[in-house]
PLY file of the C-alpha trace (Angstrom):
ply
format ascii 1.0
element vertex 159
property float x
property float y
property float z
element edge 158
property int vertex1
property int vertex2
end_header
0.00 0.00 0.00
2.82 2.40 0.86
4.63 1.74 -2.40
1.47 2.26 -4.42
0.64 5.52 -2.62
4.13 6.85 -3.30
3.97 5.61 -6.91
0.80 7.65 -7.35
2.44 10.76 -5.90
5.67 10.49 -7.87
3.86 9.64 -11.09
1.59 12.63 -10.53
4.69 14.81 -10.36
5.77 13.50 -13.78
2.26 13.78 -15.22
1.81 17.42 -14.23
5.04 18.56 -15.91
3.41 18.51 -19.34
0.34 20.36 -18.09
2.51 23.02 -16.46
4.52 23.44 -19.66
1.40 23.70 -21.81
-0.02 26.36 -19.48
3.25 28.34 -19.64
3.96 27.92 -15.93
7.30 26.28 -16.74
9.42 26.40 -19.89
10.00 23.42 -22.14
13.60 23.40 -20.93
12.49 23.30 -17.30
10.15 20.45 -18.18
13.04 18.49 -19.72
15.28 19.22 -16.74
12.55 18.08 -14.35
12.10 14.81 -16.26
15.84 14.18 -16.08
15.98 15.07 -12.39
13.15 12.64 -11.64
14.85 9.86 -13.59
18.17 10.43 -11.84
16.28 10.38 -8.51
14.79 7.03 -9.52
18.21 5.63 -10.45
19.46 6.53 -6.97
16.65 4.57 -5.36
16.99 1.60 -7.71
20.69 1.47 -6.78
19.72 0.94 -3.12
17.95 -2.32 -3.92
14.31 -3.36 -3.91
14.09 -4.98 -0.48
15.57 -4.25 2.95
17.52 -6.71 5.10
14.27 -8.17 6.47
12.92 -8.78 2.96
10.40 -5.94 3.15
9.67 -3.73 0.18
11.55 -0.46 -0.20
8.71 1.76 -1.45
10.80 4.39 -3.24
13.08 1.83 -4.87
10.16 -0.20 -6.12
8.14 2.73 -7.41
11.28 3.89 -9.20
11.71 0.53 -10.89
8.06 0.57 -11.95
8.34 4.06 -13.41
11.57 3.35 -15.29
10.28 0.01 -16.59
6.97 1.50 -17.70
8.75 4.35 -19.47
10.89 1.76 -21.21
7.84 -0.22 -22.31
6.29 2.98 -23.68
9.42 3.87 -25.66
10.06 7.03 -23.61
13.32 5.48 -22.41
15.41 2.83 -24.04
18.42 0.81 -23.03
20.76 1.10 -25.99
23.57 -1.40 -26.55
27.00 -0.06 -27.30
29.49 2.12 -25.49
28.24 4.53 -22.84
29.34 8.17 -22.80
32.34 7.35 -20.59
33.73 5.03 -23.29
34.19 2.14 -20.84
30.75 0.87 -19.92
28.48 -0.96 -22.30
24.85 0.08 -22.62
23.18 3.37 -21.80
19.74 4.86 -21.44
18.36 7.14 -24.11
15.47 9.45 -23.31
12.86 10.15 -25.95
11.47 13.40 -24.60
8.69 13.56 -27.18
7.23 10.31 -25.80
7.54 11.17 -22.09
4.30 13.18 -21.67
2.07 10.45 -23.15
3.92 7.71 -21.26
3.54 9.60 -17.98
-0.15 10.17 -18.67
-0.65 6.46 -19.36
1.18 5.48 -16.18
-0.84 8.00 -14.16
-4.09 6.55 -15.54
-2.96 3.01 -14.73
-1.85 3.84 -11.18
-4.93 5.96 -10.47
-7.17 3.13 -11.63
-5.34 0.60 -9.46
-5.73 2.90 -6.45
-9.37 3.78 -7.20
-10.61 0.20 -7.39
-8.03 -1.32 -5.04
-6.80 -3.70 -7.75
-4.19 -5.68 -5.82
-3.58 -8.08 -8.71
-2.72 -5.21 -11.08
-0.37 -3.67 -8.50
1.35 -7.01 -8.00
1.67 -7.43 -11.78
3.53 -4.10 -12.00
5.84 -5.21 -9.22
6.41 -8.64 -10.75
7.36 -7.16 -14.14
9.52 -4.22 -13.09
10.73 -4.96 -9.57
11.31 -8.70 -9.67
11.41 -9.27 -13.42
14.27 -8.58 -15.77
12.84 -5.58 -17.64
14.81 -2.91 -15.75
18.63 -3.32 -15.66
18.82 -2.96 -11.86
22.41 -4.17 -11.53
23.79 -1.84 -14.21
21.97 1.13 -12.69
23.16 0.22 -9.19
26.76 -0.37 -10.19
27.01 2.96 -11.98
25.20 5.07 -9.40
27.13 3.58 -6.49
30.47 4.49 -8.08
29.83 8.03 -6.95
28.63 7.96 -3.36
26.80 11.03 -2.12
27.85 13.03 0.87
25.68 12.69 3.91
25.49 15.46 6.44
24.34 15.39 10.02
23.02 18.64 11.39
22.44 19.73 14.96
20.46 22.64 16.24
21.73 24.31 19.37
19.05 25.98 21.44
0 1
1 2
2 3
3 4
4 5
5 6
6 7
7 8
8 9
9 10
10 11
11 12
12 13
13 14
14 15
15 16
16 17
17 18
18 19
19 20
20 21
21 22
22 23
23 24
24 25
25 26
26 27
27 28
28 29
29 30
30 31
31 32
32 33
33 34
34 35
35 36
36 37
37 38
38 39
39 40
40 41
41 42
42 43
43 44
44 45
45 46
46 47
47 48
48 49
49 50
50 51
51 52
52 53
53 54
54 55
55 56
56 57
57 58
58 59
59 60
60 61
61 62
62 63
63 64
64 65
65 66
66 67
67 68
68 69
69 70
70 71
71 72
72 73
73 74
74 75
75 76
76 77
77 78
78 79
79 80
80 81
81 82
82 83
83 84
84 85
85 86
86 87
87 88
88 89
89 90
90 91
91 92
92 93
93 94
94 95
95 96
96 97
97 98
98 99
99 100
100 101
101 102
102 103
103 104
104 105
105 106
106 107
107 108
108 109
109 110
110 111
111 112
112 113
113 114
114 115
115 116
116 117
117 118
118 119
119 120
120 121
121 122
122 123
123 124
124 125
125 126
126 127
127 128
128 129
129 130
130 131
131 132
132 133
133 134
134 135
135 136
136 137
137 138
138 139
139 140
140 141
141 142
142 143
143 144
144 145
145 146
146 147
147 148
148 149
149 150
150 151
151 152
152 153
153 154
154 155
155 156
156 157
157 158
């Protein structure tokens, strides 16, 4: 339930980018940057794995895998064989920005329907295909993202 709720929220964020651009609230460039930022965010969560040490779902990792896999199925993203931009790795993602708005709208409709009618079987089918199936290259994403660990800061507030 938690994963599906977060999938709805994050997919809504992708869905509304096109509406905001069409209304002139954001520029086309800002729309593109926001798509890329969301995809990079998803890669970071996919890199952390789909399940915790106790075998429980990681909601953000799993929703990320579902989004990336769905975008791949819709042709908005593709895994392209051949050398990556660094010249060492093989395979890379290619974004097809012209297909992203429709793909995001289709995913939003699917997720909203699942939530509206409480379709557990449909939610489990998404998870089976994109989280536990082989559609999304989890290991390649994880290996590449984890090469560059992020800084973590601890803050304290003195009163």
